[in-house]
N, C-alpha and C positions, 0 to 999 in steps of 0.2 A: 341408271347406274351401270357401270361397266362390269362385265364378267371376267375381265382380264386378270390373270393371276399376278399379284405383286410379289416379287421376290424380295424377302427382307435382306437388308444389308448385313454382311457378316460382322460380328463384333470385333472391335479393335482391341489388341492386347499391347500392353506397354513393353517396349524393348529396353535395351541398355542405353538409355538417354534419348531414345526416339520412339515414336509410335510405330508399332508393327501392325501389319494388316493380316487378313486371312491368308494371304499368299506368302507370308513369311514363315509359315509353319509347315511341318510335314515335308513332302516333296515339293520344292519350290519351282517356280519358272526359272529360266535362265536370266541372269542379271548382267547387263553390260558392265565391263570393268570401267571404273571411272578414271583409271590411269591410262588405258588405251582401249577404246571402244571397239576395236577389231576383235577383241577377245571377251569371253563371257564365262560365267560359272553358274552352276545350280547347287542347291543345298538340300540336305535332309536335316530338319530341325525336330527333335523329339516333341511329341504332342504335349508333354507336361511342362514345356518351357513357359515360365510366367515371371513377370517382373516382381511380383509380390513376395515370392518365397526366397529370393536371393541365391538360389542354387547355381553353382558354376558347372560348366560343361567342358569336357575335353573337345579338342578339334582334331579331326583326321582329314587329311587331304588325299584324295584318290585321283591319280593321274592316268588318263586314258592312254591306250596304245595307238597304233597307226589307224585303226578303225574308228577312232573318235567316239567310242561308246561311253561318253561321260555320264549320261543320264542312266544308262543300264548299270554302270558301276555304282552310282549313287543309290539306286534302288536295291542292289544286292547287299549293300551295307546298312539298309534301313533297320532291320531287326537288331543288328549289333548296336546301332545308334540308340534305339529305344531301350534296350536292355542295360546299356552301360552309360547312359547319359552323355552321349557324344554327338556333336554336330559334324556332319559330313559335308565337305566342300569338294566339288568335282569341277575343275576348270575345263574349258573347251578352247583348244588351240586349233583353229580350222586349217584344212588343207588349202594350199594355194596362196598363202600370204606372200606377197611380192612376186613370187614365181608361180604362175598358174600350174596347178596340178602337183606342186611340190609337197611331198608327204612327210618329210623328216624335220621340218623347220625347227621345232622346239627341242628336239632330242639332244642337241649338243649345246644348248643354252643360248648361244648367240647366233642370230641369222639376219643378215642384211641390216645390222645395227640394232635389231630388236633384242633386248635382254629378257628372255623368257623367265629367268629367275626373278627379275624385278617385277615383271607382270604378275607372277604368282604371289610374290610377297605383298603386292598392292591389294590383291584379292583377300589375302589373309587379314591384312590390316582393316579392310572394309568390314569383314565379318566380325573382327574383334571390337570394332567400334559399334556394331549393331547388337551384338549378343554378349552375354557374360561368359567369357572363355577363361578357363583355368590357366594360371601362370605356369611356366616351366617348359614352354615349347609345344609344338604340335607334332602329331604323328603323320607319316607320309607313306603311301604305298603306290607303286606303279608296276605294271607288268608289260614285258616286251618293250615297245617304244617308251612306255611310261617308266619302265625300269631303267632305261637309259637316262631319262631325265632325272629320276630320283637319285641315282648314284652320283651324278655330277652336281646336282643341287646340294647334296650332302657334303661334298668336298668344298663347296663355296660358302655354305651357310649352316654349318653344324650348330652354331649358337642358337638358331631358331628352332631346332628340332629336339624332340624328346626321343623319338624312335623313327627308324626308316626301314621299310621292307622293300627289297629290290627283287623283282620277279623276272627271271629269264630274259635279261637284256640281250639283244642281238649283237651289240657292239659295246665294249667296255673301255673305260679309261682307268689306267693303273696309276697308283701313287709312285710314279717313276719320274725322277728328276733328270733323266737322260734324254727325254723326248718331250716335244711340245704337245699342246692340246690339239686333238682329242686323244692321242695315243697316251700321252703322259701329262705331267703338270708343271714342266720346267718353266713355261712362259705365263703361268697363271697371273702373276702380278702385272705384267705388261698388258695382258689381254683383258683382264677383268678388274684390275685394281685391288685384288684380294690375294692374300697369301694363305697357304695351307695352314690351318690351325689344328695340329694333331691332338693337342690336349682337349680341345672342344670336341673333336671327332670321337675320342675315346670315351667321352661321357654319354654319347648317344647309343641307345640300344639298336643293334643292327641285325637284320635277318636277310639272308639270301634264300630264295625258293625257286624251284624249277621241277618240272616233271622228269621222271627218270628215263623217259623215252623221247625227250626233246632234243633230238640229234640231227634234224634236217638242216641243211645249209643253203637251200635255194634262195632264201631271202637275205641272207646275212654275209655271204661271201663278198669280199671287196677286191676286185681284180686290180692289178697294177695300173691299168689304163683308166680306172675310175677317178672322178674328181675328188672322191673321198679318200683315196689312197694317200698314206703318209708313211715315211720310214718308221718301222716299228709296228706297223699294223698287224704283222703276222705274229707278234708276241702273245696275243690274247688267246690263241687257240683257234680251232677250225669250226667248232659248233657251239651252241649255247651252253651245253654242259661243261665244256672245257673253259669257256669264257667266264662263266659265273664262278667256277672254281678258281680261275686266275684272279678274279676280282677279290674274292674272299681271302685268298692267299696274300694278295697285296695289302689288304687291310690288316690282316693278322701280323704280317711282317712289321707293321708299324704300331703294334700294340693295341689295335682296335678289335675287340671281341666280336665274333660273328656267330649267330645261330644259323646253321646251314640245314635247310629243309629240302629234301628230295622226295617227291611223291611218286611211288613206284607205278610203272605202267602208263603214265600220263605223258602225252606228247605236248605240242605247243597249243594249249587250250586255256584261254584266259580265265573263264569263269570257274573252272575246276580248281583254280589256285586261290579262290576267295577264302575258303575255309581255313587253310593254314595261315593266311595273312590275318584273318580275324582272330585265330588262336593266339598269334603273336601279340596283336593289339590288346587282347584280353589280359594277357600276362602283364602288359605294361600298365594298363589302367587299374587293375586290381592291386598291383604292387604299390602304386602311387597312393592308394587310398588306405 
């Protein structure tokens, strides 16, 4: 008789129309996007998720910055997810897609024909097909490079959002019809096939957040000889504090209410911003219930 230990198979739990496995709960592995398998995402699914009780869950999308710390962000929001019945989706947009070493691919939504907004929406749709997600749109948070993505996704797809938290973007797009994308939104229809829907944007809860000492410019200055330079690039301000204020001003000038959070004494420090983002999300989910 063998003395080998037999590891029991984990029990399967029923999902939203499909069988879920042990790895579909808690902090999950990374799943390849079925829309474009160059991209992937991980989840945090509360441990009380069960097909039998019919409970619905909010969905929060957390978009990484340039460092691609998707799993770390997912883990930081795990306690929030358990406390508030929320599934966390953290996409991974790797460095070097098409151009080796290229860091900013996803931040301006389109890159070499890749529509990162559509990649993200496909991930959301996969999760909604797999789990019971509450109607009314999802919440989204991104810091730094993730903040760049979130502000622009908000402009393109406000109908899909309940709330958006935009943290310390290094470069901002203003609701300015005098300039083309990325500086403004004049050519949005020609570029993306989408027109600005201000009424839908006004229905989304919006937060901007930044550290009060986040004034370094070494990473975000765009010189005129840069391939990123466009006319109007200097309208946003010199540092992240000026730029996020310009973004909020632009929103408010178009009737979009903004909760502005500035954390005193904090420089550009991603994980120190999680608490105010969670506080904002908490206000959203508690008000909805």
